[in-house]
C-alpha positions in Angstrom: -42.8 48.0 74.1 -44.0 48.2 70.6 -41.8 48.3 67.5 -42.3 52.0 66.9 -41.2 52.9 70.4 -38.0 50.9 70.1 -37.2 52.6 66.7 -37.7 56.0 68.3 -35.5 55.1 71.3 -32.8 53.7 69.0 -32.9 56.8 66.8 -32.6 59.0 69.8 -29.6 57.0 71.1 -27.9 57.2 67.7 -28.3 61.0 67.7 -26.8 61.2 71.2 -23.9 59.0 70.2 -23.2 61.2 67.1 -23.3 64.3 69.3 -20.9 62.7 71.8 -18.5 61.6 69.0 -18.5 65.1 67.6 -17.8 66.6 71.0 -15.1 64.1 71.6 -13.4 64.9 68.3 -13.6 68.7 69.0 -12.1 68.2 72.5 -9.4 66.0 71.1 -8.5 68.6 68.4 -8.5 71.3 71.0 -6.2 69.2 73.3 -3.8 68.7 70.4 -3.7 72.4 69.7 -3.1 73.3 73.3 -0.3 70.8 73.6 1.3 72.3 70.6 0.9 75.8 72.0 2.3 74.7 75.3 5.4 73.3 73.6 5.9 76.5 71.7 5.6 78.5 74.9 8.1 76.3 76.7 10.5 76.8 73.8 10.0 80.5 73.9 10.6 80.5 77.7 13.8 78.5 77.3 15.0 80.9 74.6 14.3 83.9 76.8 16.0 82.2 79.8 19.0 81.7 77.7 19.0 85.3 76.5 18.6 86.5 80.1 21.5 84.3 81.2 23.6 85.8 78.4 22.7 89.3 79.4 23.6 88.6 83.0 27.0 87.2 81.9 27.6 90.4 79.8 26.7 92.5 82.8 29.2 90.5 85.0 31.9 90.9 82.5 31.3 94.6 82.1 31.4 95.0 85.9 34.7 93.2 86.1 36.2 95.3 83.3 34.9 98.5 85.0 36.5 97.6 88.3 40.0 96.8 86.9 42.6 99.3 88.1 44.1 101.0 85.1 47.8 100.5 84.5 49.1 102.7 81.8 45.8 102.6 79.8 45.7 98.8 79.8 42.2 98.8 81.4 40.7 100.7 78.4 42.4 98.3 76.0 41.1 95.3 78.0 37.6 96.8 78.1 37.7 97.3 74.4 38.8 93.7 73.9 36.1 92.3 76.2 33.4 94.4 74.5 34.7 93.1 71.2 34.4 89.5 72.5 30.9 90.1 73.8 29.8 91.4 70.3 31.4 88.4 68.7 29.6 86.0 71.1 26.3 87.8 70.5 26.8 87.2 66.8 27.5 83.5 67.4 24.4 83.2 69.6 22.2 85.0 67.0 23.6 82.7 64.3 22.9 79.6 66.3 19.4 80.8 67.2 18.4 80.7 63.5 
C-alpha cells in the first residue's frame, strides 16, 4: 500500500473511533439517568407501599371500633379516641415524610 492509502485508512479509523466514543458517552449518560430514575421510582413505590399499609391499618382499626358492643356510650367515646389517635399518627407520618 502506498502512503496516501494508509493515511486515508488511518483517517477513516480515527473518525470511526470518535463516533464510537461519542456513542459510548451518550449511552453511559443515558444509563446514569435511567439508574437515577429507577431509584426515584423505587423510592416512590416504597412510599406508596407505606401509605397503603397505613391505610390498611386505619381500616382495620375502624372496623374494630365499629364492631365493639356499646356499653353506656363507651363505644362512641372509644371510636372518637381511636379516630383522634389515627389523625395524630397521620400528622406524625406526614411530618416524618418531609
